[in-house]
C-alpha positions in Angstrom: 26.6 253.1 130.7 26.3 252.2 127.0 29.8 253.6 126.4 31.3 251.4 129.1 29.6 248.3 127.8 30.8 249.0 124.2 34.3 249.7 125.5 34.4 246.4 127.3 33.0 244.6 124.2 35.8 246.2 122.0 38.5 245.2 124.5 37.2 241.7 124.6 37.1 241.4 120.8 40.7 242.7 120.5 41.8 240.1 123.1 40.0 237.3 121.2 41.6 238.4 117.9 45.1 238.6 119.5 44.7 235.2 121.1 44.1 233.6 117.7 47.7 234.6 116.6 49.2 233.4 119.9 47.6 230.0 119.5 49.4 229.7 116.1 52.9 229.9 117.6 54.1 226.8 115.7 52.6 227.9 112.4 53.7 231.5 112.2 55.1 231.2 108.7 51.8 229.7 107.5 49.9 232.6 109.1 52.2 235.3 107.9 50.4 238.0 105.9 51.2 238.6 102.2 53.5 241.6 101.6 53.0 243.9 98.7 56.8 244.4 98.2 57.3 240.7 97.7 54.5 240.4 95.2 55.8 243.6 93.5 59.1 242.0 92.8 57.8 238.6 91.8 55.2 240.0 89.4 57.4 242.8 88.1 54.7 245.4 88.7 55.1 248.7 87.0 52.0 250.7 85.8 49.5 251.9 88.3 46.0 253.2 87.5 43.5 254.8 89.9 40.1 252.9 89.7 38.2 255.2 92.0 36.1 254.2 95.0 34.7 250.7 94.9 33.0 248.2 97.2 35.6 245.3 97.7 34.9 241.9 99.1 36.9 241.4 102.3 37.7 237.8 101.3 39.8 239.3 98.5 41.9 241.6 100.8 44.8 239.3 101.5 47.8 241.4 102.3 49.3 244.7 103.4 51.8 247.3 102.0 53.5 248.4 105.3 52.0 246.6 108.3 53.2 243.0 107.9 54.6 243.0 111.5 51.2 244.0 113.0 48.7 241.5 111.5 48.5 237.9 110.4 47.0 236.7 107.1 43.4 236.9 108.5 44.1 240.5 109.7 44.1 239.4 113.4 46.4 241.8 115.4 49.7 240.3 116.3 51.0 242.8 118.8 49.4 244.3 121.9 50.7 247.7 120.9 47.8 247.8 118.3 45.2 247.7 121.1 44.4 251.4 121.6 44.0 252.2 117.9 42.2 249.0 117.2 39.7 249.5 120.0 39.1 253.1 118.9 38.3 252.0 115.4 36.0 249.3 116.7 34.1 251.9 118.9 33.8 254.3 116.0 32.4 251.6 113.8 29.8 250.7 116.4 28.8 254.4 116.6 28.6 255.1 112.9 27.6 251.7 111.6 30.2 251.9 108.8 33.9 252.6 108.2 35.6 255.4 106.2 37.1 254.2 102.9 40.5 252.4 103.1 43.1 252.6 100.4 43.8 249.3 98.6 46.3 248.2 95.9 44.9 245.7 93.5 47.1 243.0 91.8 45.0 240.7 89.6 42.2 239.6 91.9 43.9 240.3 95.2 44.0 243.5 97.3 46.7 244.8 99.6 46.0 247.5 102.3 48.0 250.7 101.9 46.0 252.7 104.4 43.4 251.3 106.8 44.8 248.0 108.1 43.1 248.5 111.5 39.7 249.2 109.7 40.1 246.0 107.7 40.9 244.0 110.8 37.9 245.4 112.7 35.6 244.8 109.6 36.7 241.2 109.4 36.1 240.7 113.2 32.6 242.2 112.8 32.0 239.8 109.9 31.5 242.6 107.3 31.0 241.2 103.8 32.8 244.0 102.0 34.4 247.4 102.6 34.5 250.7 100.7 37.9 251.5 99.3 39.9 253.8 97.0 41.5 251.3 94.7 44.8 251.5 92.6 45.4 248.7 90.2 49.0 247.5 89.4 49.9 245.6 86.2 52.7 243.2 85.6 55.2 243.6 82.8 55.1 239.8 82.3 53.0 238.1 79.7 51.7 235.0 81.5 48.0 234.2 81.1 47.1 235.6 84.5 48.8 238.9 83.6 47.1 239.1 80.2 43.8 238.2 81.9 44.2 241.1 84.4 44.9 243.6 81.6 42.0 242.4 79.5 39.6 242.6 82.4 40.8 246.2 83.1 40.3 247.1 79.4 36.8 245.6 79.5 35.8 247.4 82.7 37.2 250.7 81.5 35.3 250.5 78.1 32.0 249.3 79.5 32.0 250.4 83.1 30.9 246.9 84.1 32.9 245.5 87.1 30.7 242.5 88.1 31.7 240.1 85.3 34.5 237.5 85.9 36.1 235.3 83.3 38.8 232.7 83.7 40.5 233.3 80.3 41.6 236.6 78.7 40.0 235.9 75.2 36.6 235.8 76.9 36.8 239.4 77.8 37.6 240.2 74.2 34.5 238.3 73.1 32.4 240.2 75.7 33.7 243.5 74.5 32.8 242.6 71.0 29.3 241.6 72.2 28.7 244.8 74.1 29.9 246.9 71.1 27.5 245.0 68.8 24.7 245.6 71.2 25.4 249.3 71.4 25.2 249.6 67.7 21.8 247.9 67.5 20.2 249.1 70.7 19.2 252.7 70.2 15.8 252.7 72.0 17.0 252.4 75.5 15.1 253.7 78.5 16.0 257.2 79.7 18.6 257.2 82.4 19.8 253.8 81.4 23.4 253.7 80.1 23.6 251.4 77.1 26.2 249.1 78.6 24.2 248.9 81.8 21.1 248.1 79.7 23.1 245.2 78.2 24.1 244.0 81.6 20.6 244.3 83.2 18.6 243.1 80.2 20.8 240.5 78.6 23.8 239.3 80.7 22.0 238.9 84.1 18.9 237.2 82.6 20.9 234.7 80.5 23.2 233.8 83.5 20.2 233.4 85.8 18.3 231.1 83.4 21.4 228.9 82.8 22.3 228.6 86.5 18.7 227.7 87.3 18.6 224.9 84.7 22.2 223.5 85.0 23.4 222.9 88.5 26.9 222.0 87.3 27.4 225.6 86.3 27.3 226.9 89.9 31.1 226.5 90.3 31.8 228.5 87.1 32.4 232.2 86.8 29.5 234.3 85.5 31.5 235.5 82.4 32.4 232.0 81.4 28.8 230.9 81.7 27.6 233.7 79.4 30.4 233.3 76.8 29.7 229.6 76.4 26.1 230.5 75.5 27.3 233.4 73.4 29.5 231.2 71.2 26.5 229.0 70.6 24.4 232.0 69.7 27.0 233.4 67.3 27.3 230.0 65.5 23.6 229.5 65.2 22.8 228.4 61.6 19.0 227.8 61.6 16.3 230.4 61.0 16.1 234.0 60.0 17.7 236.9 61.8 14.8 237.1 64.3 15.2 233.5 65.2 18.9 234.1 65.8 18.1 236.6 68.6 18.7 236.0 72.3 15.3 234.5 73.1 15.2 231.8 70.4 18.9 230.8 70.7 18.8 230.5 74.4 15.6 228.4 74.4 17.3 226.2 71.7 20.5 226.0 73.7 18.6 224.8 76.8 16.5 222.2 74.9 19.5 220.8 73.0 21.3 220.2 76.2 18.2 218.9 78.1 17.0 216.5 75.4 20.2 214.5 75.8 19.3 213.9 79.5 15.6 212.9 79.2 13.7 210.5 77.1 10.2 212.1 76.9 8.4 214.5 74.6 8.8 217.6 76.8 12.2 218.6 78.1 12.6 219.5 81.8 13.3 223.3 81.5 12.8 225.2 84.7 10.5 228.2 84.2 9.2 229.9 87.3 7.7 233.4 87.2 11.1 235.1 87.8 12.7 233.2 84.9 9.8 234.0 82.6 10.4 237.7 83.5 14.1 237.2 82.6 13.1 235.7 79.3 10.7 238.5 78.5 13.6 241.0 79.1 15.4 239.2 76.3 12.3 239.0 74.1 11.9 242.8 74.5 15.4 243.4 73.4 15.1 241.0 70.4 12.0 242.9 69.2 14.0 246.2 69.3 17.4 245.3 67.9 16.0 243.8 64.7 14.0 246.9 63.7 15.2 248.8 60.8 16.7 252.3 61.4 13.6 253.8 59.9 11.3 251.8 62.2 13.5 252.7 65.3 13.3 256.4 64.3 9.5 256.2 64.1 9.2 254.4 67.4 11.4 257.1 69.0 9.2 259.8 67.6 6.0 258.1 68.9 7.4 257.7 72.4 8.7 261.3 72.5 5.5 262.8 71.2 3.0 260.7 73.2 5.0 260.2 76.4 3.7 256.6 76.2 5.1 253.2 75.2 2.7 251.0 73.2 2.9 247.2 73.6 2.7 246.8 69.8 4.6 249.8 68.5 4.8 248.5 64.9 1.0 248.2 64.9 0.7 251.9 65.7 3.2 252.7 63.0 1.0 250.9 60.5 -2.1 252.7 61.7 -0.4 256.0 61.3 0.8 255.1 57.8 -2.7 254.1 56.7 -4.2 257.3 58.2 -1.6 259.4 56.4 -2.3 257.6 53.1 -6.1 258.0 53.3 -5.8 261.7 54.2 -3.0 262.5 51.8 -0.6 263.7 54.6 3.1 263.9 53.6 5.7 262.9 56.1 5.5 260.6 59.1 5.9 263.2 61.8 2.9 265.3 60.6 0.8 262.2 60.0 1.7 260.9 63.5 0.7 264.2 65.2 -2.6 264.3 63.3 -3.3 260.6 64.0 -2.9 261.2 67.8 -5.1 264.3 67.7 -7.7 262.8 65.4 -7.8 259.1 66.1 -6.1 258.1 69.3 -7.7 261.0 71.3 -11.1 260.3 69.7 -11.0 256.7 70.7 -9.9 257.6 74.3 -12.6 260.3 74.7 -15.4 258.2 73.3 -14.5 255.3 75.6 -14.6 257.7 78.6 -17.8 259.4 77.5 -19.7 256.2 76.8 -18.5 254.7 80.1 -19.9 257.7 82.0 -23.2 257.6 80.1 -23.6 253.9 80.9 -22.5 254.4 84.5 -19.5 252.0 84.0 -16.7 252.5 86.6 -13.4 252.4 84.7 -11.1 254.0 87.4 -9.1 250.7 87.8 -8.7 250.4 84.0 -5.5 251.5 82.2 -7.2 253.6 79.5 -4.0 253.7 77.4 -3.9 249.8 77.2 -7.7 249.7 76.3 -7.2 252.3 73.5 -4.4 250.2 72.2 -6.7 247.2 72.4 -9.2 249.2 70.4 -6.6 249.9 67.8 -5.7 246.2 67.5 -9.4 245.4 67.1 -9.7 248.0 64.4 -7.3 246.1 62.2 -9.2 242.8 62.5 -12.5 244.5 62.0 -11.4 246.2 58.8 -10.3 242.9 57.4 -13.5 241.3 58.4 -15.6 244.1 56.8 -13.2 244.1 53.8 -13.5 247.9 53.5 -12.2 251.1 55.1 -14.3 252.2 58.0 -14.7 255.6 59.7 -13.2 256.1 63.2 -16.8 256.3 64.6 -17.7 253.0 63.0 -14.6 251.4 64.4 -14.8 252.7 68.0 -18.6 252.1 68.3 -18.1 248.5 66.9 -15.4 248.0 69.6 -17.7 249.3 72.3 -20.6 247.0 71.2 -18.5 243.9 70.4 -15.8 244.0 73.1 -16.1 246.7 75.8 -19.7 246.4 76.9 -20.0 242.6 76.9 -16.9 242.3 79.1 -18.0 245.0 81.6 -21.5 243.4 81.8 -19.7 240.2 82.6 -17.7 241.9 85.3 -20.9 243.5 86.8 -22.8 240.3 86.8 -20.1 238.4 88.5 -19.0 241.1 90.9 -15.5 241.4 89.4 -13.6 244.3 91.0 -9.9 243.2 91.1 -7.3 243.2 88.4 -9.8 244.6 85.9 -7.2 245.7 83.4 -5.4 242.3 83.1 -8.7 240.4 83.0 -10.2 242.7 80.5 -7.2 242.4 78.1 -7.0 238.6 78.5 -10.7 238.1 77.6 -10.5 240.6 74.7 -7.4 239.2 73.2 -8.6 235.6 73.6 -11.8 236.5 71.7 -9.9 238.2 68.9 -7.7 235.1 68.6 -10.8 233.0 68.4 -12.4 235.0 65.6 -9.1 235.1 63.7 -9.3 231.4 63.3 -12.8 230.9 62.2 -14.9 231.7 65.3 -18.3 233.1 64.3 -19.9 233.9 67.7 -20.1 237.4 69.0 -18.3 238.0 72.4 -21.5 237.6 74.5 -22.2 234.2 73.0 -18.6 233.3 73.2 -18.5 234.0 76.9 -21.8 232.3 77.6 -20.5 229.1 75.9 -17.1 229.1 77.5 -17.5 230.5 81.0 -18.2 228.1 83.8 -18.8 229.3 87.4 -16.5 226.8 89.1 -13.0 227.6 90.1 -10.1 229.9 89.3 -8.5 229.2 85.9 -4.9 229.9 84.9 -4.3 231.3 81.5 -0.6 231.4 80.8 0.9 232.9 83.9 -2.3 234.9 84.8 -5.3 233.8 86.8 -8.9 234.9 86.0 -10.3 235.4 89.5 -13.7 235.6 91.2 -14.8 232.2 90.0 -14.6 233.1 86.3 -13.2 230.3 84.1 -12.5 230.6 80.4 -12.9 226.9 79.6 -12.0 226.5 76.0 -13.9 223.2 75.6 -13.1 221.8 72.2 -14.2 218.3 72.9 -16.9 218.5 70.2 -14.4 219.7 67.6 -12.0 216.9 68.7 -14.6 214.1 68.3 -13.2 213.2 64.8 -9.6 213.4 66.1 -9.9 211.2 69.2 -6.5 209.6 68.8 -4.9 213.0 69.3 -5.9 213.0 72.9 -3.2 210.5 73.5 -0.6 213.1 72.6 -2.0 216.0 74.7 -5.0 217.0 72.6 -5.4 220.8 72.0 -7.1 223.9 73.2 -6.0 225.8 70.2 -8.5 227.0 67.6 -5.7 227.5 65.1 -4.6 223.8 65.4 -8.2 222.6 64.8 -8.4 224.8 61.8 -5.1 223.4 60.4 -6.1 219.8 61.0 -9.4 220.3 59.2 -7.6 221.8 56.2 -5.1 218.9 56.3 -7.9 216.3 56.2 -9.6 218.2 53.3 -6.3 218.1 51.4 -5.9 214.4 52.0 -9.6 213.8 51.1 -10.1 211.4 54.0 -13.6 211.1 55.2 -13.6 207.9 57.3 -13.0 208.7 61.0 -11.0 205.5 61.7 -8.8 206.2 58.7 -8.2 209.8 59.9 -7.1 208.7 63.3 -4.8 206.0 61.8 -3.2 208.7 59.6 -2.6 211.0 62.6 -1.2 208.2 64.7 1.2 207.0 62.0 2.4 210.6 61.4 3.0 211.4 65.0 4.7 208.1 65.9 7.1 208.6 62.9 8.0 212.2 63.8 8.5 211.5 67.5 11.6 209.4 66.6 13.2 212.5 65.2 15.4 214.3 67.8 15.4 217.6 65.8 11.6 217.7 65.7 11.5 217.1 69.5 13.9 220.1 70.0 11.8 222.3 67.7 8.6 221.3 69.5 10.1 222.1 72.9 11.4 225.5 71.5 7.8 226.4 70.4 6.4 225.2 73.7 8.7 227.4 75.8 8.4 230.4 73.4 4.6 230.2 73.7 4.8 230.6 77.4 7.4 233.4 77.2 5.1 235.3 74.8 2.2 235.0 77.2 -0.1 233.0 75.1 -3.0 231.6 77.0 -3.3 228.2 75.6 -1.2 225.2 76.6 1.0 224.2 73.7 1.0 220.5 73.1 2.7 218.2 70.6 -0.6 218.1 68.7 -0.3 221.9 68.2 3.2 221.4 66.9 2.0 218.6 64.6 -0.7 221.1 63.3 2.1 223.5 62.3 3.9 220.7 60.4 0.9 219.5 58.4 
């Protein structure tokens, strides 16, 4: 019964397709399909290269090599004689859910069917988006822009293996080839199984195009290669800053702000940044961190990854710890020092954290132990500076346990926190280390008691501390002497408060009214400077990309200027 119904459906579909060509009796010339032989003569085609099996958009299949008498330009059948074969192809497609590959000839951006005209016709009738095909590309002997463009695109695709990029001008493919080559020279810490050119496409090209399309609607009609090259030219001509600031992240943020600030007349530019776009920016930020490492640093990072089978969030921090360990223990060579550091320090930290957790009946099964050990390593650096002396590994790990680990887990237990422990743990720990770095004197327990309010969920950057825990960095008391600054967004940043206090000391101003007048005059003056507005907005967006918890206001930027 099913076969009969499908046969009737196939016959009906053929008759509908055939009827379309019959209704166009008076416009047969306009509906005539393109013939490859005609294009071959006009374009003076000569060289042919096999491109392999590809997925081709059906909208780009516009002609035929040998069946011009059987199909119109939309691949509707013209003659009833095609019915038996057409219906059989239709039934086979319904049965298999797909079609065998056809053979296509490619000329510039158009495709002509050499073998598989009936399959293409059925695929279009069934509204397929694309079809699998063996593709041969033909090139013209002429030197018109379209011919040069076709050859340049082929060269780019052959060299990089990237076929998804489209440009409207030939020189743009040359610029992209140069960009990919430069990237391959710099990027030598790619993930396993990721081809370098694919890494460039996935981690740079796609994120940049996504971010630009989301922020500028007028780009939607442009080809993706043209969109990227326009940004790339800006990046390559970037004059400000050091080599790190000339990376993808900083230059793209600057590119967005300089275009946006022409359109709006307010302190903050209207850059679209949802969670997906922030992820795209962080891919660029990851690449920037890698490509500017020296060859020596890259070699050490590779060695650490291969030996430990882990990837640290702050790999240069680990390199510094290994160097210090080797120096104190008179160990020659980085590799030997690295091996002994992992055996003697990293493993000791890990084992002690596990042991003490068991002894204190703390459940750490949902905690990423590697990230906590890295947090302990980061704490060690701050603690050594604070103590102003070298400390033993026992002193460091036990201090971490008492200062950070236990207070946070007591907090979790008291508040019944069970979800997202790893993220919440690291956010609280790193916020506290940031607080102490800029003059905070409280221990973590006091810090938490002062700043946690049992009210509602609180968003820190792009992460929410859940279960009614709120880190409310209430600096109203600190801001009492700087009341005018609330008009410009205030601050929740300890570093900003620290800088403003130092500025006032330097100016030797004690009167509160005079302080506020000075702040207001300064800020009103710098707000008139377009370059300062651009730089402020750059910092604001970069703050979010880097995952910093505090909201970055114009007062924070003012703090960096003073």
